[in-house]
C-alpha positions, -999 to +999 in steps of 0.1 A: -226-492+049-260-487+065-246-487+099-219-461+089-246-438+075-267-442+107-237-434+128-230-402+108-266-391+112-265-398+149-233-378+153-247-349+133-279-349+155-257-350+186-236-320+174-268-300+166-283-308+201-250-298+219-248-267+197-284-257+206-277-263+243-246-241+242-263-213+223-293-214+247-270-213+277-250-183+264-282-164+254-297-171+288-266-159+306-265-127+286-302-121+293-297-126+330-266-104+330-285-076+312-315-079+336-292-077+366-275-046+352-309-030+346-319-038+381-287-025+396-291+007+375-327+012+388-317+007+424-287+030+420-309+057+406-334+053+435-305+056+460-293+088+443-328+102+444-330+093+481-297+111+487-308+142+469-341+143+488-328+135+523-292+149+523-294+173+494-265+155+479-262+155+441-237+142+415-226+114+438-214+081+424-229+050+441-210+018+440-225-015+453-205-035+479-230-060+492-266-069+483-284-094+505-319-106+501-337-109+536-351-142+545-378-152+571-416-155+574-421-117+573-405-116+538-425-144+523-443-120+500-418-091+500-386-086+481-365-067+507-328-062+504-300-050+526-278-029+503-243-017+514-229+010+491-199+033+488-205+070+480-178+085+458-171+120+447-169+119+409-144+147+404-118+135+429-128+098+429-125+099+467-147+077+489-170+100+509-189+075+530-201+039+533-239+035+538-265+008+542-301+010+529-332-011+530-344-014+494-377-031+484-389-043+450-426-039+446-438-061+417-471-056+399-487-077+372-489-060+338-507-088+320-509-126+320-472-131+313-454-098+322-445-082+355-430-048+364-409-041+395-407-007+411-376-003+434-381+018+466-355+029+492-374+025+525-348+039+549-311+043+558-298+015+581-272+012+607-241+001+588-226-021+615-259-039+623-265-044+586-231-059+579-234-082+609-269-093+597-255-100+562-225-119+576-249-141+597-271-146+567-242-156+545-228-178+574-196-157+576-203-154+613-209-186+631-236-184+658-235-203+690-260-231+698-279-207+721-279-179+695-292-203+668-320-214+692-329-178+701-330-169+663-353-199+656-375-190+685-378-154+672-387-167+637-414-189+651-429-161+671-429-138+640-444-166+620-472-171+645-478-133+647-480-131+609-503-161+606-526-144+632-526-111+613-532-130+580-561-149+595-577-116+608-572-100+574-589-129+556-618-128+582-621-090+575-621-095+537-647-122+540-669-101+562-666-071+538-674-094+508-705-107+527-716-071+535-710-061+498-733-089+487-761-075+509-753-039+498-736-040+464-715-010+455-718+002+419-685+012+404-678+031+373-655+014+348-630+043+351-625+035+388-608+001+382-572+001+393-543-023+386-542-051+411-511-055+432-497-090+429-469-097+454-443-122+442-408-133+452-380-132+427-360-164+423-327-146+422-314-131+453-297-102+437 
């Protein structure tokens, strides 16, 4: 009898745990979906604002085709995306043009636990070059052995250049800090600004 009661309790606990895992997973997926929708909406609005400013085009529907997160040493602390979109005339529902943009997410720290991301359209890109870069990144286009070697060599050169720049910047910051110790600058409390904290999002999209 005791074994039977223990088995029932074990089964009840197992059902509770499984139920909790299922609910948590569903809630997590819903939150991730909502966050993605908000991010896409923000980027869409930035592209619309960019179109209005540069082309004087308004009331254009923007549909996403491809969003690709750039990789490489120069994007270690930057969230830069290649975004391919289709521009549609809302009244006729006709496709006007396909375009590619470089979009960057600039993340700032609000407090200890919260961050805010501002999305910026840096520039319009060459559509063919962008689609080729995305295809290579997603391994839709297979590179030859020589092309892979050239790409790796290019990445190593960029990494060395960035390391050199970083080293020089650290040296400059240390020199300035040393100089400030000798000649301290008195700042008013109203002059403090929010510190920029670069981070890289885990999700590519």
